[in-house]
C-alpha positions as CSV (number, residue, x, y, z in Angstrom):
1,M,-35.6,80.3,40.1
2,L,-36.6,80.8,43.7
3,D,-40.0,82.1,42.5
4,I,-40.5,78.9,40.6
5,Y,-39.6,76.9,43.7
6,E,-42.0,78.8,45.9
7,S,-44.9,78.5,43.4
8,L,-44.5,74.8,43.2
9,K,-44.0,74.3,46.9
10,T,-47.4,75.7,47.6
11,R,-49.3,73.4,45.2
12,P,-51.1,70.9,47.4
13,A,-52.3,68.8,44.5
14,L,-48.8,67.5,43.6
15,S,-47.1,64.7,45.4
16,K,-43.5,65.2,46.5
17,P,-41.9,63.3,43.6
18,H,-44.2,65.2,41.1
19,K,-43.3,68.6,42.7
20,R,-39.6,67.7,42.5
21,M,-39.8,66.8,38.8
22,A,-42.0,69.9,38.1
23,L,-39.3,72.0,39.8
24,W,-36.5,70.7,37.7
25,T,-38.5,70.9,34.5
26,A,-39.3,74.5,35.2
27,I,-35.7,75.3,36.0
28,A,-34.6,73.6,32.7
29,E,-37.2,75.6,30.8
30,E,-36.0,78.8,32.4
31,L,-32.4,78.0,31.5
32,A,-33.5,77.3,27.9
33,N,-34.7,80.9,27.8
34,Y,-31.1,81.9,28.3
35,D,-29.9,79.5,25.5
36,F,-28.7,76.7,27.9
37,S,-29.7,73.2,27.0
38,F,-30.1,71.0,30.0
39,S,-32.6,68.3,30.8
40,P,-34.4,68.3,34.2
41,S,-32.4,65.3,35.3
42,Q,-29.2,67.0,34.5
43,C,-30.2,70.1,36.5
44,M,-31.2,67.8,39.5
45,D,-27.9,65.8,39.3
46,K,-25.8,69.0,39.1
47,F,-27.6,70.5,42.1
48,S,-27.2,67.3,44.1
49,K,-23.5,67.1,43.4
50,L,-23.0,70.8,44.3
51,Q,-24.9,70.3,47.5
52,A,-22.9,67.3,48.5
53,Q,-19.6,69.1,47.8
54,F,-20.8,72.1,49.9
55,R,-21.8,69.8,52.8
56,S,-18.5,67.9,52.7
57,R,-16.5,71.2,52.7
58,L,-18.5,72.4,55.7
59,D,-17.8,69.2,57.5
60,I,-14.0,69.6,56.8
61,K,-14.2,73.2,57.9
62,D,-16.0,72.3,61.2
63,R,-13.5,69.6,61.9
64,T,-10.5,71.9,61.6
65,L,-12.1,74.5,63.8
66,E,-12.8,72.2,66.8
67,P,-10.8,73.2,69.8
68,S,-10.2,69.6,70.8
69,L,-8.2,69.1,67.6
70,V,-6.0,72.1,68.2
71,E,-3.2,71.5,70.8
């Protein structure tokens, strides 16, 4: 999947939205090779939600590790 991302990232002819959709289309096609049936928009939504969860958990972890909060 990272190979797909890198190959699309270096294409200067595509605008940013077109690169993004091409990326998710390529990922959906690659998943289809493994018998998973997801649309490009489903892949993009899932990644966005996972990324948001990861960031929120990092924020919570950072807040609990701050010395000013520990007394």
